Structure formats: C-alpha cells, structure tokens
ZAKE-613671 format. One record per residue: residue in one letter; x, y negated, z of N, C-alpha, C, CB in turn. Coordinates in steps of 0.05 Angstrom, whole numbers, padded with zeros to 5 digits, always signed. Glycine has a CB too. Layout:
# ZAKE-613671
AXYZXYZXYZXYZ ...
# end
This chain:
# ZAKE-613671
M+01535-02697+01156+01538-02710+01182+01548-02690+01203+01511-02723+01192 H+01566-02698+01220+01578-02681+01240+01556-02670+01259+01599-02695+01256 S+01560-02645+01268+01540-02632+01285+01536-02647+01311+01549-02604+01291 F+01555-02663+01319+01552-02679+01344+01527-02696+01342+01576-02696+01349 F+01520-02706+01318+01497-02723+01314+01470-02709+01311+01502-02742+01291 N+01471-02682+01313+01447-02666+01310+01427-02673+01332+01454-02636+01310 Q+01403-02682+01324+01383-02691+01344+01367-02669+01357+01365-02711+01331 S+01371-02644+01348+01355-02622+01359+01366-02613+01386+01355-02599+01340 T+01390-02622+01393+01403-02614+01418+01420-02637+01427+01419-02588+01414 T+01426-02638+01453+01443-02658+01465+01472-02648+01467+01432-02667+01492 S+01490-02664+01457+01519-02657+01458+01533-02677+01477+01531-02658+01430 L+01559-02670+01482+01575-02686+01501+01598-02700+01486+01585-02669+01524 K+01601-02726+01491+01625-02740+01482+01639-02751+01507+01617-02764+01463 V+01664-02745+01509+01680-02754+01531+01698-02777+01521+01698-02731+01543 C+01693-02800+01532+01706-02825+01522+01728-02833+01542+01686-02848+01519 G+01746-02850+01533+01768-02859+01550+01791-02840+01551+01758-02864+01577 I+01795-02824+01530+01818-02806+01529+01843-02823+01525+01815-02785+01506 T+01864-02818+01541+01889-02834+01539+01914-02818+01533+01892-02849+01565 N+01911-02792+01530+01936-02776+01526+01930-02750+01511+01950-02770+01553 Q+01951-02739+01500+01949-02715+01484+01939-02691+01500+01976-02708+01471 D+01949-02687+01524+01941-02664+01540+01911-02663+01544+01955-02663+01566 D+01899-02685+01552+01870-02686+01556+01855-02681+01530+01862-02713+01569 A+01864-02693+01509+01851-02689+01483+01851-02660+01475+01864-02706+01461 E+01873-02647+01478+01875-02619+01470+01859-02601+01489+01904-02610+01470 Q+01857-02608+01514+01841-02592+01533+01812-02594+01527+01846-02601+01562 L+01803-02618+01517+01775-02620+01509+01768-02601+01486+01768-02649+01500 V+01787-02597+01468+01783-02577+01446+01780-02549+01458+01806-02578+01426 V+01798-02542+01477+01797-02516+01490+01770-02512+01504+01820-02514+01511 E+01760-02533+01516+01734-02531+01531+01710-02531+01512+01732-02554+01551 G+01714-02535+01487+01692-02535+01468+01675-02561+01468+01674-02512+01473 I+01687-02583+01477+01673-02608+01477+01672-02619+01448+01686-02629+01497 P+01649-02627+01438+01647-02633+01409+01659-02660+01401+01619-02632+01401 A+01661-02679+01420+01670-02706+01412+01686-02719+01434+01646-02723+01404 L+01706-02735+01426+01721-02751+01445+01722-02780+01435+01750-02740+01448 G+01727-02798+01454+01730-02826+01447+01756-02837+01457+01707-02842+01458 V+01769-02854+01440+01794-02867+01447+01789-02897+01445+01818-02858+01429 N+01796-02912+01466+01790-02940+01467+01813-02957+01457+01783-02948+01496 F+01808-02971+01435+01828-02988+01422+01825-03018+01430+01827-02985+01392 W+01809-03023+01450+01806-03051+01459+01828-03057+01480+01777-03056+01472 P+01846-03075+01474+01869-03080+01491+01863-03086+01520+01886-03101+01480 K+01840-03097+01526+01833-03104+01553+01821-03081+01569+01814-03128+01554 S+01817-03059+01557+01805-03036+01570+01825-03023+01590+01795-03015+01550 K+01815-03013+01612+01832-02997+01631+01841-02971+01618+01817-02992+01657 R+01828-02963+01596+01835-02938+01583+01846-02943+01555+01809-02920+01581 Y+01858-02966+01551+01869-02974+01525+01890-02955+01515+01880-03002+01526 V+01887-02948+01489+01908-02933+01475+01915-02949+01450+01898-02904+01467 S+01941-02953+01446+01949-02968+01422+01946-02951+01397+01979-02977+01426 P+01942-02963+01374+01941-02948+01349+01966-02930+01346+01938-02966+01326 E+01989-02941+01353+02014-02925+01350+02013-02900+01367+02038-02943+01358 Q+02004-02903+01392+02002-02879+01409+01982-02859+01398+01994-02887+01438 A+01959-02870+01389+01938-02852+01378+01948-02836+01355+01914-02868+01370 R+01966-02847+01339+01976-02833+01315+01994-02810+01323+01992-02853+01298 T+02003-02809+01348+02021-02787+01357+02006-02762+01364+02037-02796+01380 F+01979-02764+01369+01965-02739+01377+01938-02735+01364+01962-02740+01406 L+01925-02756+01355+01898-02752+01344+01898-02738+01316+01884-02779+01342 P+01916-02744+01298+01914-02731+01272+01915-02701+01273+01937-02740+01255 A+01929-02689+01292+01931-02660+01295+01904-02647+01303+01952-02653+01314 L+01886-02664+01313+01860-02653+01322+01839-02655+01301+01851-02669+01347 E+01846-02663+01277+01826-02665+01256+01812-02639+01251+01839-02675+01230 G+01786-02639+01250+01770-02615+01246+01765-02598+01270+01783-02599+01225 K+01778-02605+01293+01775-02590+01317+01755-02603+01337+01802-02586+01331 I+01753-02630+01334+01736-02645+01352+01730-02672+01338+01749-02650+01380 L+01707-02683+01341+01701-02709+01329+01716-02731+01344+01670-02715+01329 R+01732-02746+01329+01750-02766+01341+01737-02794+01336+01779-02764+01329 V+01729-02806+01357+01715-02832+01356+01734-02854+01366+01688-02832+01371 G+01737-02875+01351+01753-02898+01360+01734-02920+01369+01771-02908+01338 V+01739-02930+01393+01722-02951+01404+01735-02978+01400+01716-02946+01435 F+01721-02997+01388+01731-03023+01381+01713-03045+01392+01735-03026+01351 V+01726-03068+01398+01711-03092+01407+01720-03115+01390+01716-03097+01438 N+01702-03124+01372+01708-03147+01355+01735-03146+01342+01706-03173+01372 A+01741-03122+01331+01767-03117+01319+01769-03127+01290+01774-03087+01320 D+01793-03133+01281+01797-03139+01253+01790-03115+01237+01827-03148+01249 P+01772-03117+01218+01764-03094+01202+01788-03079+01189+01745-03102+01180 I+01808-03094+01182+01831-03081+01169+01844-03061+01188+01852-03102+01161 A+01845-03067+01214+01857-03049+01233+01840-03024+01236+01860-03063+01260 V+01814-03027+01236+01796-03004+01238+01798-02987+01213+01766-03014+01241 F+01798-02999+01189+01801-02985+01164+01827-02969+01164+01799-03004+01140 G+01848-02980+01175+01873-02966+01175+01872-02940+01190+01894-02984+01187 L+01859-02939+01213+01856-02915+01228+01838-02895+01215+01847-02921+01256 L+01817-02905+01203+01798-02887+01189+01811-02875+01164+01773-02902+01181 S+01823-02891+01148+01833-02882+01122+01857-02864+01124+01840-02906+01104 H+01872-02866+01146+01895-02849+01150+01889-02825+01167+01917-02865+01163 G+01864-02820+01172+01856-02795+01186+01863-02794+01215+01869-02772+01173 V+01866-02817+01228+01871-02818+01257+01845-02814+01272+01885-02845+01265 I+01824-02826+01263+01797-02823+01274+01777-02816+01253+01788-02849+01289 D+01755-02804+01261+01734-02797+01242+01712-02818+01241+01722-02770+01250 V+01707-02831+01264+01684-02849+01267+01693-02873+01282+01660-02835+01281 A+01683-02897+01274+01688-02921+01290+01663-02927+01307+01694-02945+01271 Q+01668-02935+01331+01646-02944+01349+01650-02973+01356+01645-02926+01375 F+01630-02989+01350+01633-03018+01354+01618-03026+01380+01621-03034+01330 H+01633-03037+01399+01623-03041+01426+01624-03071+01433+01638-03025+01446 G+01627-03089+01413+01628-03117+01419+01605-03133+01409+01654-03128+01408 D+01611-03154+01395+01590-03172+01384+01587-03169+01354+01596-03201+01391 E+01594-03145+01344+01593-03141+01315+01565-03144+01304+01605-03113+01309 T+01563-03158+01282+01538-03164+01269+01531-03142+01249+01538-03191+01255 P+01506-03141+01240+01500-03122+01218+01517-03127+01193+01471-03124+01210 E+01525-03152+01188+01542-03158+01165+01569-03146+01169+01544-03188+01161 Y+01580-03148+01193+01606-03136+01199+01604-03105+01195+01615-03142+01228 C+01584-03093+01205+01581-03064+01204+01577-03055+01175+01557-03055+01220 S+01565-03071+01158+01559-03063+01131+01585-03060+01115+01542-03084+01117 I+01607-03072+01123+01632-03069+01110+01640-03039+01110+01654-03086+01124 F+01635-03026+01132+01643-02998+01136+01622-02979+01122+01645-02991+01165 G+01597-02986+01125+01577-02970+01112+01580-02970+01082+01550-02980+01120 S+01587-02992+01071+01589-02994+01041+01613-02978+01031+01593-03023+01033 E+01632-02972+01049+01655-02956+01041+01651-02926+01048+01680-02966+01055 G+01628-02920+01059+01621-02892+01065+01632-02882+01091+01631-02875+01043 Y+01641-02900+01108+01652-02891+01134+01629-02890+01155+01675-02909+01143 P+01627-02868+01170+01607-02867+01191+01615-02885+01214+01604-02838+01201 F+01595-02896+01227+01601-02913+01251+01578-02912+01271+01607-02942+01243 I+01585-02917+01296+01566-02918+01318+01565-02947+01327+01574-02899+01342 R+01541-02958+01330+01538-02985+01341+01529-02982+01370+01518-03003+01324 A+01544-02992+01389+01537-02991+01417+01523-03017+01424+01562-02987+01435 L+01501-03015+01438+01484-03038+01446+01478-03037+01476+01459-03039+01429 G+01480-03060+01489+01472-03062+01516+01442-03066+01518+01486-03085+01530 V+01429-03050+01535+01400-03050+01538+01392-03067+01561+01389-03022+01540 K+01380-03090+01556+01370-03108+01576+01340-03103+01579+01376-03137+01570 N+01326-03103+01557+01297-03098+01556+01290-03089+01528+01281-03125+01563 A+01265-03085+01522+01257-03075+01496+01265-03093+01473+01226-03070+01495 E+01264-03119+01479+01271-03139+01458+01301-03137+01450+01265-03167+01467 S+01317-03129+01469+01346-03128+01463+01354-03107+01444+01361-03125+01489 I+01336-03088+01440+01342-03066+01421+01321-03063+01400+01344-03039+01437 A+01307-03085+01394+01285-03084+01375+01295-03083+01346+01268-03109+01378 N+01320-03091+01341+01330-03093+01313+01352-03073+01307+01339-03121+01308 I+01351-03050+01320+01373-03031+01317+01376-03021+01288+01370-03008+01336 L+01355-03020+01273+01357-03010+01246+01372-03029+01228+01329-03005+01235 D+01375-03054+01236+01389-03073+01219+01418-03065+01215+01388-03101+01232 Y+01429-03050+01234+01458-03043+01232+01463-03021+01212+01468-03035+01259 K+01442-03005+01205+01445-02983+01187+01468-02964+01196+01451-02993+01158 A+01468-02959+01222+01489-02944+01234+01484-02914+01231+01492-02951+01264 T+01506-02899+01232+01504-02869+01233+01490-02861+01258+01532-02856+01231 A+01495-02875+01280+01482-02870+01306+01483-02895+01322+01496-02846+01321 I+01465-02897+01341+01464-02920+01360+01470-02909+01388+01437-02935+01359 L+01488-02923+01402+01494-02916+01429+01481-02937+01447+01525-02914+01434 L+01465-02928+01466+01452-02946+01484+01466-02946+01511+01422-02939+01488 D+01474-02969+01521+01489-02972+01545+01476-02993+01563+01519-02979+01540 A+01486-02996+01587+01475-03016+01605+01483-03044+01595+01485-03012+01634 H+01465-03063+01598+01470-03091+01590+01489-03104+01610+01443-03106+01589 A+01511-03115+01599+01530-03128+01617+01544-03150+01600+01551-03108+01628 P+01533-03174+01600+01544-03196+01584+01573-03201+01590+01528-03222+01590 G+01589-03201+01568+01617-03206+01570+01634-03183+01579+01621-03228+01590 V+01621-03160+01585+01636-03136+01593+01633-03116+01570+01625-03124+01620 Y+01656-03109+01558+01655-03091+01535+01667-03063+01543+01671-03103+01512 G+01657-03043+01528+01669-03017+01531+01656-03001+01553+01698-03019+01537 G+01634-03009+01564+01620-02993+01584+01624-03004+01612+01629-02965+01583 T+01603-03001+01629+01604-03011+01656+01603-02989+01677+01582-03031+01660 G+01593-02966+01669+01589-02945+01689+01562-02947+01703+01611-02944+01709 D+01546-02966+01695+01519-02970+01707+01498-02958+01689+01514-03000+01711 T+01476-02949+01701+01454-02938+01686+01434-02961+01679+01440-02916+01702 F+01415-02954+01662+01394-02973+01656+01368-02956+01654+01399-02988+01629 D+01346-02970+01648+01320-02956+01648+01319-02937+01625+01297-02977+01645 W+01320-02911+01631+01321-02891+01610+01294-02889+01594+01327-02864+01622 N+01273-02900+01605+01248-02900+01590+01251-02917+01564+01225-02912+01608 L+01267-02937+01565+01272-02953+01541+01287-02937+01520+01289-02978+01548 A+01306-02921+01529+01320-02903+01511+01302-02882+01499+01344-02890+01524 K+01285-02871+01515+01266-02851+01506+01247-02863+01485+01250-02839+01529 K+01239-02887+01489+01221-02900+01469+01235-02905+01443+01210-02926+01480 V+01261-02913+01444+01276-02916+01420+01278-02890+01404+01304-02927+01426 I+01283-02868+01418+01284-02842+01405+01257-02835+01393+01294-02821+01425 D+01236-02839+01408+01209-02832+01398+01202-02849+01373+01188-02836+01420 D+01211-02874+01373+01204-02892+01351+01221-02889+01327+01205-02921+01361 N+01245-02876+01330+01264-02874+01308+01273-02845+01306+01288-02893+01313 P+01256-02827+01298+01263-02798+01299+01285-02790+01280+01238-02782+01292 E+01291-02807+01260+01312-02800+01241+01339-02811+01249+01305-02810+01214 L+01341-02827+01270+01366-02840+01278+01377-02827+01303+01361-02870+01283 P+01402-02816+01302+01414-02805+01325+01419-02826+01347+01441-02791+01318 I+01410-02821+01371+01413-02840+01393+01431-02826+01414+01386-02848+01405 L+01452-02841+01422+01470-02831+01443+01464-02848+01469+01500-02834+01434 L+01466-02834+01491+01461-02847+01517+01486-02850+01533+01439-02831+01533 A+01492-02874+01542+01515-02879+01559+01506-02896+01583+01538-02894+01543 G+01526-02901+01601+01520-02918+01624+01514-02902+01649+01497-02936+01618 G+01535-02897+01664+01531-02885+01690+01523-02855+01689+01510-02899+01705 I+01530-02841+01667+01524-02813+01666+01545-02798+01683+01524-02803+01636 T+01535-02781+01701+01553-02766+01719+01543-02738+01721+01555-02780+01747 L+01557-02722+01736+01549-02694+01741+01521-02694+01755+01569-02679+01759 E+01516-02714+01772+01491-02714+01787+01467-02720+01769+01493-02735+01809 N+01470-02733+01747+01447-02740+01731+01447-02731+01702+01443-02770+01732 A+01468-02717+01694+01471-02709+01666+01448-02691+01657+01498-02695+01661 E+01441-02672+01674+01420-02653+01667+01393-02668+01664+01417-02630+01687 Q+01388-02686+01683+01363-02702+01682+01362-02719+01657+01360-02720+01707 A+01385-02732+01650+01386-02749+01627+01380-02733+01602+01414-02762+01624 T+01390-02709+01601+01385-02691+01577+01356-02683+01576+01403-02666+01579 R+01344-02675+01599+01316-02667+01599+01297-02689+01593+01310-02654+01625 V+01302-02712+01605+01282-02734+01604+01284-02750+01577+01287-02753+01627 V+01309-02756+01569+01313-02773+01546+01316-02758+01520+01337-02790+01550 R+01328-02734+01521+01333-02718+01497+01349-02733+01476+01307-02708+01485 P+01372-02746+01483+01388-02759+01463+01404-02739+01447+01407-02779+01477 A+01414-02749+01424+01432-02731+01409+01458-02726+01424+01438-02744+01382 G+01466-02745+01441+01491-02742+01456+01491-02758+01481+01514-02749+01439 L+01506-02748+01501+01512-02763+01525+01541-02772+01523+01508-02746+01551 D+01547-02797+01530+01573-02808+01528+01583-02815+01556+01573-02834+01509 L+01606-02803+01564+01617-02807+01591+01645-02818+01589+01616-02781+01607 A+01651-02836+01607+01679-02844+01611+01685-02841+01641+01683-02874+01602 S+01676-02860+01658+01682-02859+01686+01670-02833+01699+01671-02883+01701 G+01648-02824+01689+01635-02800+01701+01650-02774+01696+01608-02797+01690 S+01671-02776+01679+01687-02752+01673+01715-02754+01685+01689-02748+01643 E+01719-02773+01703+01746-02779+01713+01750-02777+01743+01754-02807+01704 S+01775-02774+01750+01783-02777+01778+01793-02805+01783+01804-02756+01786 A+01803-02819+01762+01812-02846+01762+01811-02856+01733+01841-02849+01774 P+01810-02882+01728+01809-02892+01701+01830-02879+01682+01811-02922+01700 G+01820-02865+01662+01839-02853+01643+01849-02826+01651+01861-02871+01638 I+01843-02816+01675+01852-02790+01685+01828-02772+01685+01865-02792+01713 K+01826-02753+01667+01803-02736+01665+01803-02713+01686+01801-02723+01637 D+01779-02708+01696+01774-02687+01716+01760-02664+01701+01758-02697+01741 F+01774-02643+01694+01761-02622+01678+01742-02605+01693+01783-02605+01665 D+01744-02604+01719+01723-02591+01735+01696-02605+01731+01730-02589+01765 K+01697-02632+01732+01673-02648+01727+01662-02644+01698+01678-02678+01732 I+01681-02644+01679+01673-02642+01651+01660-02615+01646+01697-02646+01633 R+01671-02594+01657+01659-02567+01653+01632-02566+01666+01677-02545+01666 A+01629-02577+01689+01603-02577+01703+01582-02593+01688+01606-02587+01732 I+01590-02616+01677+01572-02633+01661+01564-02618+01636+01584-02660+01655 Q+01583-02606+01623+01577-02591+01598+01557-02568+01604+01602-02579+01586 A+01561-02555+01627+01543-02533+01635+01515-02544+01641+01553-02518+01659 A+01513-02568+01653+01487-02580+01660+01472-02587+01635+01491-02604+01677 I+01487-02598+01615+01474-02605+01589+01464-02580+01575+01494-02620+01571 Q+01480-02559+01575+01472-02534+01562+01448-02522+01575+01496-02514+01562 S+01447-02524+01602+01424-02513+01616+01399-02528+01609+01429-02516+01647 A+01401-02554+01607+01377-02570+01599+01369-02565+01570+01383-02601+01603 N+01389-02561+01553+01383-02555+01525+01368-02529+01522+01408-02555+01508 S+01377-02509+01537+01365-02482+01534+01338-02479+01547+01384-02462+01546 S+01330-02499+01563+01304-02497+01577+01282-02510+01562+01306-02509+01605 T+01288-02522+01539+01267-02536+01523+01261-02521+01497+01276-02564+01518 
# end
C-alpha cells in the first residue's frame, strides 16, 4: 500500500489539479498525493485526454488519484490499466457492488462519503475500500462542497476502524489544517478549494503553509 495511506501519520492530498505545471510543482514541494477530477460537471474538470498528456510522466513521483462520480467502470479501468492514475476515488452514489468490480481486479480505490450523522457512515466496511474519505454531507452535490462537518464523527470512525485508512475532507484550510491533524489524526487531509486562489488555480504559498502545519502537528504527537 502506498505510504500516503499510512495511518501512523497524516499526509496531504491536493485535489482539483487541472494542469501539468501545478502537478509537477506538487512533486517539487514533496506533496505525496494529488487528485484530478474526471466528473464533467466539476469546476475543476479534466478530460481523460488532457490527463493523458501529463499524468503518466508523474508515475512513481506522486500518488495520482482520479475522482469519479457515477462513472462507467470501463472508463475508470481504462485510466487505471494504462497507468494514467494509480487510484480511483468514487464520489457519487457508487454501491458496494460497483466498488467490488475494482477490488476484485486488485485496483486500489477510495470511497468518499458525505457525513450527515453516525448512521450515514455506519456501513463503511461494506465497500471494502483501500481507504474511506469523509466529507461534508451535501445531497446532490458531488466532488466536495468546501464545508466542514462534525470532526468528532470522523474521530470515532478512526477509533472504531483502526485498520482502515480514513481521509478527512470538507473545508480544510490553512486556518484549520493543524487542528484537523491534531484532533482527528486521519491518514490524510484532502484539500481542493483550501489550496486555491480560484477554482482550479493552485496557491502554492497556501499549500506550503498547510504542509508545514500538518508536519508540525505530526511531530508534536
């Protein structure tokens, strides 16, 4: 399993990458994971054709996560099998049965779930995911809202499932990244809007500061 999923420390995933320059700069900055959004309705949408122009060259340098919403499995398999992405992240209404198609083929995947209350995340083990990403509950809104949720729920999920990597998303910014790391202790923090100056435009001053905040919280425990 990739070191990004290591539960002994919190890592950073910067999602919503839309161009080669930003992707390569993340490698320079030592960020362990990036996300590219393949949902056509996303403000940060990247077409599979565009992704093929820059993601393959980053293989082995950074974990490349493709974000999908109710996608045709064949399209997802195409990006995985041709080395465009390393991991699929399912952010729609995908069922455990849908996810099992990828697990049975040995492909790692992240299942993203909106957290409304404890009941909304009671069956996370059914997905048999490589990791679970917990985000704010927003019916009908896919790919992240930029809103936070009750982190106590995330902490309980982590406490109850010590063998399952849990990623925390939803309104993570420079102002709260260190607190999120200290309080929740997730395997990873996932940022999109919190790492930008505008949708799809990354702010590397923010990213460096967030990475430093996470490292500070990691070293103090």
